[in-house]
C-alpha positions in Angstrom: 0.0 0.0 -0.1 1.0 3.5 -0.8 0.0 6.8 0.7 -0.7 9.9 -1.1 -0.5 13.2 0.2 -3.1 15.7 -0.7 -2.4 19.4 -0.3 -5.5 21.4 0.5 -4.5 24.8 0.9 -4.8 25.0 4.8 -4.3 21.4 5.5 -2.5 18.3 4.2 -3.8 14.8 4.3 -2.4 11.4 3.6 -4.7 9.1 2.1 -4.1 5.3 1.9 -3.8 4.0 -1.9 -3.9 0.8 -3.7 -2.2 1.0 -7.1 -3.0 -2.1 -9.4 -0.5 -2.5 -11.9 -0.6 -5.5 -14.8 3.0 -6.0 -16.4 3.1 -7.8 -19.7 6.8 -8.9 -20.2 8.6 -11.5 -22.7 11.0 -12.0 -20.0 11.3 -11.4 -16.1 10.5 -8.0 -15.5 12.8 -5.8 -13.7 9.8 -4.2 -11.8 8.8 -5.9 -8.3 5.6 -8.0 -8.4 3.6 -10.0 -6.2 2.6 -12.7 -8.8 3.9 -14.1 -11.9 1.8 -15.7 -14.6 3.8 -17.6 -17.0 2.4 -18.7 -20.3 3.7 -21.6 -22.0 3.2 -21.5 -25.8 1.7 -25.0 -27.1 2.0 -23.5 -30.9 4.7 -23.2 -33.3 6.5 -20.0 -33.2 5.7 -19.0 -37.1 4.2 -15.7 -37.1 5.0 -14.8 -33.5 6.2 -11.4 -34.3 3.1 -10.5 -36.0 1.1 -12.1 -33.0 2.8 -10.0 -30.4 2.5 -6.7 -32.6 -1.3 -7.3 -32.9 -1.7 -7.9 -29.0 0.7 -5.1 -28.1 -1.7 -2.6 -30.5 -4.6 -3.7 -28.6 -2.9 -2.7 -25.2 -4.2 1.0 -25.1 -5.5 3.1 -22.6 -9.4 2.1 -23.1 -8.1 -1.9 -22.6 -5.6 -0.9 -19.6 -8.8 1.0 -17.8 -10.9 -1.8 -18.6 -8.6 -4.2 -17.0 -8.3 -1.8 -14.0 -12.0 -1.6 -13.7 -12.3 -5.3 -13.7 -9.9 -5.9 -11.1 -11.4 -3.3 -8.7 -14.8 -4.6 -9.3 -13.8 -8.3 -8.5 -12.1 -6.9 -5.1 -15.4 -5.1 -4.1 -17.3 -8.2 -4.7 -18.9 -10.1 -1.9 -17.2 -13.4 -1.4 -17.0 -16.5 1.2 -14.5 -19.0 1.9 -16.4 -20.6 4.8 -17.0 -23.8 3.2 -13.4 -24.8 2.4 -11.9 -22.8 5.5 -11.0 -26.0 7.6 -9.4 -27.6 4.2 -7.2 -24.1 3.5 -6.1 -24.0 6.9 -4.9 -28.0 7.2 -3.2 -27.1 4.0 -1.3 -24.2 5.2 -0.3 -26.2 8.2 0.6 -29.3 6.5 3.0 -27.1 4.0 4.5 -25.3 6.9 5.0 -28.5 8.8 6.6 -30.4 6.0 9.0 -27.2 4.9 8.7 -24.4 7.1 10.5 -22.2 4.5 8.4 -23.1 1.4 5.5 -20.7 2.3 5.5 -17.6 4.8 2.3 -15.9 6.2 2.4 -13.3 3.6 2.7 -15.5 0.7 -0.1 -17.5 2.1 -2.4 -14.5 2.6 -1.3 -13.6 -1.1 -2.6 -17.0 -2.2 -5.7 -16.4 -0.6 -6.3 -12.9 -2.7 -5.4 -15.0 -6.0 -8.3 -17.8 -4.9 -10.5 -14.8 -4.3 -10.1 -13.5 -7.5 -9.9 -16.8 -9.3 -13.3 -17.8 -8.0 -14.7 -14.2 -8.8 -13.2 -14.7 -12.4 -15.4 -17.9 -12.5 -18.7 -15.7 -11.4 -18.6 -17.8 -7.8 -19.3 -16.0 -4.7 -17.8 -19.1 -2.8 -14.6 -20.7 -2.9 -15.0 -24.7 -3.7 -12.5 -27.2 -2.9 -12.1 -27.7 -6.8 -11.0 -24.2 -7.4 -8.5 -24.3 -4.0 -6.9 -27.2 -5.3 -6.3 -25.4 -8.6 -4.9 -22.5 -7.0 -2.4 -24.9 -4.9 -1.2 -26.9 -7.9 -0.6 -23.3 -9.7 1.2 -22.1 -6.8 3.4 -25.4 -6.6 4.1 -25.0 -10.1 5.4 -21.5 -9.7 7.5 -22.2 -6.9 9.1 -25.1 -8.8 10.2 -22.7 -11.6 
């Protein structure tokens, strides 16, 4: 989280702000980030340059604003994890028991945020065990890279 200072003529006030940033990169970004999603190409690479050029031409201000609006709206949606809370807790305990260095509390918190956004992107208002297992598998795949 960041703080932005607003200077009203007679008084300055700091406001907490959250700046959502989406980085699209062909390699590892030099910008720090909480999550990385690696895309594995399954097609041949013929026409790769023209595809990348086509995608980059569509990443304009309107598209970026749409992505920002989507992420903001997803963060504001009502959501529950109560049905799988015990499973999630047991998974975290088991991960920490097997290897205490494999996941910190902050990383677990980030994983819960991703699980929430993943479920909401599936138009679900509750996280189910199938979704949780998909997110865990994704996280394990990321940590093995």
